C-alpha positions as CSV (number, residue, x, y, z in Angstrom):
1,M,-1.2,-0.5,-25.1
2,A,-0.5,-3.7,-23.3
3,A,2.5,-4.4,-25.5
4,S,4.0,-1.0,-25.0
5,A,3.5,-1.3,-21.2
6,S,5.3,-4.7,-21.3
7,N,8.2,-3.3,-23.3
8,A,8.5,-0.3,-20.9
9,S,8.5,-2.6,-17.9
10,G,11.1,-4.9,-19.6
11,S,13.4,-2.0,-20.4
12,A,13.1,-0.5,-16.9
13,F,16.2,-0.3,-14.8
14,D,16.3,-3.2,-12.3
15,R,18.0,-1.7,-9.2
16,N,18.0,-4.9,-7.2
17,A,19.9,-6.7,-10.0
18,A,22.4,-3.9,-10.3
19,I,23.1,-3.9,-6.6
20,Q,23.6,-7.7,-6.7
21,W,26.0,-7.5,-9.6
22,M,27.9,-4.7,-7.9
23,V,28.3,-6.6,-4.7
24,A,29.3,-9.7,-6.6
25,G,31.9,-7.7,-8.6
26,V,33.3,-6.0,-5.4
27,T,33.5,-9.4,-3.7
28,L,35.3,-10.9,-6.7
29,I,37.8,-8.1,-6.8
30,L,38.5,-8.4,-3.0
31,V,39.0,-12.1,-3.3
32,T,41.1,-12.3,-6.5
33,M,43.3,-9.3,-6.1
34,P,45.4,-10.8,-3.3
35,L,45.7,-14.0,-5.2
36,I,47.2,-12.4,-8.3
37,P,50.6,-11.6,-6.7
38,I,50.7,-15.1,-5.1
39,F,50.1,-16.8,-8.4
40,Y,52.6,-14.6,-10.2
41,Q,55.2,-15.3,-7.5
42,A,54.9,-19.0,-8.1
43,F,56.4,-18.6,-11.5
44,L,59.3,-16.3,-10.5
45,D,62.8,-17.5,-9.6
46,K,63.2,-14.7,-7.0
47,P,61.0,-12.7,-4.7
48,L,58.4,-10.5,-6.3
49,Y,60.1,-7.3,-5.3
50,Y,63.4,-8.1,-7.0
51,P,63.9,-6.2,-10.2
52,D,65.8,-9.0,-11.9
53,A,63.2,-11.7,-11.2
54,A,62.5,-13.9,-14.2
55,L,59.7,-16.3,-15.1
56,T,60.4,-20.0,-14.5
57,V,58.7,-23.3,-13.9
58,E,61.5,-24.7,-11.8
59,N,59.6,-24.1,-8.6
60,F,57.0,-26.6,-9.6
61,T,59.6,-29.1,-10.8
62,T,61.4,-28.9,-7.5
63,L,58.1,-29.2,-5.6
64,F,56.9,-32.3,-7.4
65,A,60.4,-33.9,-7.1
66,E,60.4,-33.7,-3.3
67,A,59.6,-36.9,-1.4
68,E,57.9,-34.9,1.3
69,F,55.4,-33.5,-1.2
70,R,54.0,-37.0,-1.8
71,T,53.8,-37.5,2.0
72,V,51.8,-34.2,2.2
73,I,49.4,-35.3,-0.5
74,L,48.8,-38.7,1.2
75,N,48.3,-37.0,4.6
76,T,45.9,-34.6,3.1
77,I,43.8,-37.4,1.5
78,Y,43.8,-39.3,4.7
79,F,42.8,-36.3,6.8
80,A,40.0,-35.3,4.4
81,T,38.7,-38.8,4.2
82,M,38.8,-39.4,7.9
83,M,37.2,-36.0,8.6
84,T,34.4,-36.6,6.1
85,L,33.6,-40.1,7.5
86,V,33.5,-38.8,11.1
87,A,31.4,-35.7,10.2
88,Q,28.9,-37.7,8.1
89,S,28.6,-40.5,10.6
90,I,28.0,-38.2,13.6
91,G,25.9,-35.7,11.6
92,I,23.6,-38.1,9.9
93,G,23.2,-40.2,13.1
94,C,22.3,-37.2,15.1
95,A,19.9,-36.0,12.4
96,I,18.1,-39.3,12.5
97,L,17.8,-39.2,16.3
98,I,16.5,-35.6,16.2
99,G,14.2,-35.8,13.2
100,R,13.0,-39.4,13.1
101,T,12.8,-40.7,16.6
102,D,10.9,-39.8,19.8
103,L,14.1,-38.9,21.7
104,P,13.2,-36.9,24.8
105,G,14.5,-33.3,24.5
106,R,15.4,-33.8,20.8
107,R,14.6,-30.2,20.0
108,V,17.0,-28.8,22.6
109,F,19.5,-31.4,21.7
110,G,19.3,-30.4,18.0
111,E,19.9,-26.7,18.9
112,I,22.9,-27.6,21.1
113,L,24.4,-29.5,18.2
114,L,24.3,-26.4,16.1
115,W,26.0,-24.2,18.6
116,P,29.4,-24.6,16.9
117,L,28.0,-22.4,14.1
118,F,28.1,-19.5,16.5
119,I,31.1,-20.4,18.7
120,S,34.6,-19.4,17.7
121,H,37.0,-22.1,16.5
122,L,39.5,-21.0,19.1
123,V,37.1,-21.4,22.0
124,L,36.2,-24.9,20.8
125,A,39.8,-25.9,20.2
126,F,40.8,-24.7,23.6
127,G,37.9,-26.7,25.1
128,W,39.0,-29.9,23.3
129,F,42.5,-29.3,24.5
130,L,41.3,-29.1,28.1
131,M,39.2,-32.2,27.8
132,F,41.1,-34.5,25.4
133,G,44.6,-33.1,25.2
134,P,47.6,-35.0,26.7
135,A,46.8,-33.5,30.1
136,G,43.0,-33.2,29.6
137,Y,40.5,-34.1,32.2
138,I,38.9,-37.0,30.2
139,T,42.3,-38.2,28.9
140,L,43.7,-38.5,32.5
141,A,40.5,-40.1,33.7
142,V,40.6,-42.8,31.0
143,Q,44.4,-43.2,31.5
144,G,43.9,-43.8,35.2
145,V,41.5,-46.7,34.3
146,I,43.4,-48.4,31.4
147,G,46.9,-47.4,32.5
148,T,48.0,-45.8,29.2
149,Q,47.1,-42.7,27.2
150,P,44.1,-43.6,25.1
151,W,44.5,-41.2,22.2
152,N,46.8,-38.5,20.9
153,L,44.9,-35.3,19.9
154,Y,48.0,-33.9,18.2
155,S,48.2,-36.9,15.8
156,L,46.8,-36.8,12.2
157,T,43.9,-39.1,13.3
158,G,43.2,-37.0,16.4
159,M,43.1,-33.8,14.4
160,A,40.8,-35.4,11.8
161,W,38.5,-36.6,14.5
162,W,38.3,-33.1,16.0
163,R,37.6,-31.5,12.6
164,G,35.0,-34.1,11.8
165,W,33.3,-33.4,15.1
166,R,33.4,-29.7,14.2
167,R,31.9,-30.3,10.7
168,R,29.1,-32.5,11.9
169,R,26.8,-29.5,11.9
170,W,26.5,-29.4,8.1
171,P,25.2,-33.0,7.7
172,I,22.8,-32.2,10.5
173,C,21.5,-29.1,8.7
174,I,21.2,-30.9,5.4
175,A,19.8,-34.2,6.6
176,S,17.5,-32.8,9.3
177,R,16.5,-29.2,8.7
178,R,15.9,-29.2,5.0
179,P,13.6,-32.2,4.8
180,V,11.6,-30.7,7.6
181,R,11.1,-27.5,5.7
182,L,10.5,-29.1,2.3
183,M,8.2,-31.9,3.7
184,P,6.7,-30.6,7.1
185,R,4.5,-33.8,7.3
186,W,7.6,-35.6,8.5
187,R,7.2,-33.9,11.8
188,T,3.5,-33.5,11.9
189,R,2.8,-37.1,10.9
190,P,5.8,-39.2,12.1
191,A,3.8,-42.4,11.8
192,A,3.1,-41.9,8.1
193,R,6.6,-43.0,7.1
194,G,9.0,-45.6,8.3
195,P,8.4,-46.5,11.9
196,A,4.7,-47.5,11.6
197,P,5.1,-50.8,9.7
198,G,7.8,-52.0,12.0
199,R,5.8,-51.2,15.1
200,C,2.8,-53.0,13.7
201,C,5.0,-56.1,13.4
202,G,6.0,-55.9,17.0
203,G,9.4,-54.1,16.6
204,S,10.7,-51.7,19.2
205,P,11.2,-48.0,18.5
206,C,14.9,-48.5,18.2
207,R,14.6,-51.3,15.7
């Protein structure tokens, strides 16, 4: 009886799994279908809608032979590296201040740092332009003190800094939120790890 019941439950239709697979299939179709014409066009010598278009790899040969293409690759590597360094530095630093120190108002500060998750990119970009653009308030204030424009938000480095600041939320979520959920004693017993030995030896909270 127990074996038959187990077989019956094993062969029963799992509606949740079916719904998940259906959603995954629909999502895969919606994502891949627009990419198929683009991928096909990459191997054609004429636009896709031309009836006499033929397959060719000359497009890639021409692309890789262009000197500007190498510049694009180097700029992309520099941009991605700079953005990652800025995001990790700011994000991990803020996560340590929020989760491992006695910073006053750290809970409110932590929530404010996660606001970019809910604010549109356009709104944040416009705010950065107003504050740090060529005619931004902070740019003009610093320029009035030092006599020259301190930064260029439209340069590759400026854009990488902005993107890194925007991406700081992910290191904060990973470095601060997940350890708190997996090991809640980090918050309930802050003296159990790290700071206690240093303070016993006379170190300051910052050290």
